[in-house]
C-alpha positions, 0 to 999 in steps of 0.5 A: 825662336832660336836660343841665343847665348847672352852670357858675354853681355847684359841682356837688354830686351824691349817690347813693341806693341802694334794695335792694328785694325783687326788685331794687336801684334807684339814683338820681343826683341834684343835691343842691342842686336836687333834680333826678333826673339818672339812674336804674339798676335791677338785678334779682337774677339768682339770686332771679329764677331762684327759687334758694334759696327755697321759698314752700311752706315760707315760706322766702325767701333771697337770696345776697349775690352778688346784692347785690354784683353789683347794687351794682357794676352800678347805680353804674357805670351811673349814672356811664356815664349822667352821665360827669362825676358821679364828679368831683362825687359827695359821698356815697352812702346806701342802704336795704334790706329788713328785717329781712333778716339773715345770719350772718357770720364774725369778719371780717364776711363773710357765710357764703354768700361762703365756698366751703363755704357758697356754696349753703347757703340758711341761710348767706344773707340771710334775706329780710324775709318769711321766716317759717320762724322762727315757733317761735323767735319763740315761744321769745323771747317766752316768755323775755322774759315771764320775764326781769327786763327785757322787751325787747319794750316797743318791739316791741308786746310780741310778737317776730316771726318776721320779725326778726333774733334769731328768724331767727338762732336758727332757722338755727343750730338747723337747721344744725349745720355753720354753728355752727362759723363763725357769729361774729355776725349782720348786717342787710343795711342794716348790711353794705353800708356796712361792705362799702363802707367796708372794715370787716374785723371783725364787731365794727366794723360800725356798726348802724343805729337804723332796723333795730335799734330793735325788730327786734333789741331795742335800746334805751338803757334796757337799755344797747343790745342784749339782755344776753349772759345773756339770749342765752345762756339763749335758746340756747348757740349765741348764746354770745359774740354780745353781745360782737360787737355794738357797743352803740351804734346810729346814726341814718341822718343820720350817715356810716359812713365813707369809700369804701374803696380796694377799692371806689373802684377797682371803681366808679371813684370817689374815696375822699373819697366818704362812705358813710351809715349804712344805712336800712330801705327803708320808712323811706327811702321815707317820707322820700322821700314827705314824711313829717312830723309829723301826716302818715302815709305808706303804702308800698304794694307787695307788703306795706304799711307805715304810717309816722308821726313825732312829736316826742319830747316829745309821745310821752313814756313812752307806748307802744302794744300791738300795733304792732311799730315804735316807735323814737326816731330812726327814720324822721326822726332826732330824732323818734319813729318809728312803723312798722306794716304788713301782711305781704301787700298787693299779694301778695294780688292776685298770689296771686289772679292766679297761682291763675287763670293757672296752670291756663290756662297749663298747658292752653296748654303741653300743648295740641296744637292751639295752635302752639308759636310762639303759646303763649308769646305767648298766656300772656304776653298773658293774664298782662299783661291779666288784672288789668286785665280783673278791675279793669275789671269790679270797678269796675262792680260795685255796692257792697252791704253784703252782698257777699262779704267777705274777710280778707287774712291770706294771709301772716299778720298783722303789725299790729295784734298779730303772729300769722303763724299766721293765714290768709285767709278769703273768705266769702259766696260763691254760685253767682253769684259771679265772679272779678271780685267775688272780686278786688274783695273781696280789694282791700276786705280789704286796705283794711280791714286798712289801716284796722285799723292806722290806727285803732289808731295814732290810738287810741294818740295818733298824730296823723294829719291827712294821708295820702300814698301811695307805692310801686308800687301807688299809682302803678299802681292807681287802683282800689285807691287809690280803694277805700283812700280810700273805706274810710279816708274820707280823701283820699290824696295820691300821691307823684310819685316812682317811686323814693321809697325811693332818693329818701329815701336821696338826702336822707340822702346830702345830709345826711351830706355837709353840704349840708343841716343835717338831713333835714327841710331836705333834704326842703324841696328834694328831695321831689316834689309830689303827682301825684294825690289820691284823694278819698273817695266819702262814700256809698261810705264809709258802706257801707264803714263797715258792711262794716268792722264785718262784717270785724272780726267775721269776723276776730274782730278784737276787743280780747279776741282781740287781747290774748290772750297767747302768740298770736304765730305 
């Protein structure tokens, strides 16, 4: 990073931290100019080694030590890069994946940090894409339908296996041993601020509106989180849980407290550093990319999340079926936030790549005619070049109305209308179909899935005049972005920031430190310009419009099918 002369003014630095699926990324920024001063990334070692997860069972767990070690590493690394930053650091704000909860004891300690549970996956953080709680989600849906208050009205009228209460119920059902020490449950985004501010009681943990709004069934209308009567009826293992939750939630422009002595010493910082309320990564990324009224931000990575905001007075009492995130105060505090996503986007392409590579990799490893020193280099080169080669050939394929067609639900459907029991489809194959054509078909399918969500939002009154793409795919895959623009028949502007989530957290950090009066003002200085715009090819858009209708028929994506009760997986 370049040196900057700050002699003419007081330095005001902030740190934004983004806990992603594979790594924690951090950004040190000048809050006044918006300049990015240093970046640091830490890959979770236990997660990288495949510990505690089993994709065949849709079980994805992460050890809290990965988070703790990552936090300490990235902050110290930022300070190493800019040595005087510690003297001028005002605040730290963070975001995490979600819903990624973990059972905790009365002191607020994740059970996996206790010796007797340190290798127990059920005692660890249950990653957002873990779908082991499908049966428990069904149980919650049935009880909500029978209860005098349907807690799902802000959750698209369908509770998901990806969310807090279903996951908590699942691990308590599965693991008798945990029940003795499980006092409460905490989201990853709420635990890290509690850790940094020295909270020692589960009841004192401040819960973020961003994660609690629909994933934990929180709303002011019913006084906060679901009642103890509801939770006890749901399961005797939840006896007393409601009492362990403070019924208020907090927006991400508010401080959780000051850095505690323990962590100040670990990080070499002052206890005057403010720590922000935790955020959801997609929400922080939307802010970092420049979300505002009438702008839709599409965060494109392993999964996909669409986010929009509207003034509260324009939303009124209108709520929409089939969209899981509808929360006042999420994304941008003071506005009504809408979140709707796909449970697999880039993961669809990764699945296809893995399927093609695995048998080749196996043959190379077992080969007696290939020198041992060459085998590893050869497999690495194949992995690196495969998608590029497929993309190059896919771009050359003529777009036809009757080409093979796919449905992208390899990890179930999140929106519209949650159903994680659904599977993917590839149809229209012939003996002439090759790998590049199938890859193109999968890319089109993810774009059609995105269009289904956008159409649904617009149908229910969400105003969209501009689309901004952010995340890894928007930066690295022009082919995918062009197909998306053609299918949506709308220009897509790509955010110039490679760390939009961490950048969004920087804006929240600057706001809680009082450097800006609100997040919208912070955006005016800190949001990066558009790096590229993908404009739709109108002729291709016309063909895609016809193929989209075929996609709807293939996936039974009709109003009748979507609104059938009890279809949640």
